[in-house]
N, C-alpha and C positions, 0 to 999 in steps of 0.2 A: 675916788669919785663920789660925789654927794648923791644921796638918795633923794628922790623927789618927794615932796610932802604928800600925805595921803589926800586923795581926791574925795571931798565930802559931798559935793553937789553932783553926783552921778545920777543917771536916770533911776537905777534901782534904789538908791538912798532917798531920792525925792519921792518915789512911790511909797517907801516905808514911812517917811515923814508925813505924807498926806494922810496915812491911815490914822495917825494920832489925832488929827484934827477932824476926822469924820464923825467923831462922837457928837460934836456940836449940832450938825444938821440932823443926825439921827434923833437926838433928844428933842430938838425943836419940832421935828416931824411927829414924834410920839405925843408931845404935849399938845400939839394942835390937831391931833387925831388924823394925821395924814399917813396912814399905815403904808400905802404904796410907796410914798417917798422914803419912809424909814427903811423899808425893805430894799429899795433901790440903793440907798447909801450903804446898807449892810452888805449887799451883794458886791458893790464896788470895792468895799474893804476886803472881802474874800478874794476878789480878782487881783487886787494889788498885792496881797500877801503871797499869792502864787507867782505873780509876774516879777516881783522884786528879786526873788531868789533865782528864778529862771534867767532873767536878764543879766544878773550879776555873773552867773556861771557862763552863759553864752557869750558875753562881752569880755570875759576874763577880767572882771572888775570886782571880784570878791575881796573885801577888805575887813580888817579888824573892826573898823568903825561900823561898817554895814552889819557885821555879825552881832554887834551890840545894839545898833539902832533898830533892827528888825524886831527882836523880842520886846524892846522897850516900847516901841510904837504899839505893839499888840497889847502890852500891859496897860498902857495909858487908855487906849480905846476900850478894851474889854473891861478894865477896872472901873472906868468912869461910867460906862453904861450899866454895869452891875450895881454900882452905888446908887445911880438914879432909880433903877428898877426896884431895889430894896427899899429905898426911901419913899418912893411915890407910887409904886405899882404892886407891891406886895410880894416880891421875890423873897424867899426865906433868908434871914440874916446869916444862918449857918453856912450857906453857900458862899457868901461874901467873906465870912471869917476864915474859912479854909483857904480861899484864894489869896487873901491878904497875908495870912501867916506863911503860907507856902512861898509866895513870891518874895516877901521880905527876907526870909531866911536864905532862899536861893540867891537873891540879889546880893545880900551882904556877904555870903561866903564866896560868891563869884568875884566880887570886887577885891576881896582879900587875896584870893588865889590868882587873879589876873595880875595884881601887883607882885605877888611872889614868883609867879612862873612866866610873866611877860607874855601871856597867851590869852586870847579871847576864847571863852568856852561857849560852844554852840548848844542849841537845844537838842535834846535826845528824842528818840522816837516816842517815848511815853509822854514827854512834854508836848510834842506836836499833836499827839492824839488827844491829850487833855484840852489843848486850846480849841481843837475842832469840836469836841464834845461840849465844851462851854458855849461855843458859838451856837451849836444846835440847841442847847438848853435855852439860850436867850431867844432864839428864833421861835421855838415852839411855845415858850412862855408868852412872848409878844403876840403870837397868833392865837393864844388861848386854846391850844390843843390839849385839853384836859381829858383824861389823866395822863396822856402820852408824855407831856412835858415833865411830869413828876418822875416817871421811870427814867427818862433821859437825865434829869437832874441828879438822881441818886447814882446812876452809873457815872456821870461826870464827876460827882463828888468823890466816888471811890477811886476813879482814875487819877484825880488830882492828888489824893493821898498816896497812891502807889507811885506816881511820878515824883512826888515830894521825897519819898523814901529813897528812890533811885538816885535822885540828885544829891541828897545828903550823903548817901553811901559813896558816890563818886567823889564828892568834895572831901569827904573824910580821907579817902585814899590819897588824893592830891595833897591834903594837909599833912598827912604822915610823911609823904615824900619830901615836902618842904621842910618839915622839922628835922628829918634825917639829914637832908643836905646842909641845913643850918648847923647841925651838930658836927658836921665834918665827916660823916661816913662816906668812904670812897666810892662805894658802889652806886651812890645816888648823886655824887657831886659831878656836875657837867658844866 
């Protein structure tokens, strides 16, 4: 019996996709000094981030595509907004540098391991906490809540580094398993 093709355009996936495009109205709102509109679009992004996972689980439509799409949408939205804030609003460059290095190494190793293990890797708790702290950093920065945003930004930076180390450790373990399977060790061959 043939398996049906993965459903891409499910409600949870459409919500995830919409989050990637929210950065445009957020940046336009910030450029035109419409803070209330920017905050509305940011809040909408937070709501869709919660809803997509909730709906996927409640509708039994969790998919490998959705597991990849959700964090990619987050990265597009968050990364684009951070680039804008660094380039035009004075957010420190080190914050962007940590985010880019972390995300690129995690994405690269995840792609390799997905090909090797035929499995989509989900975000872990430290990654989810990191995303939320990054969002809080951006919110407090946009609202000019000084010096509060500085404290949040330093905590967010530290959590990004911690999360990065946790992902690299996990990916190293999976890489070792992959290499041992490839070498033919029986306890890992499946």
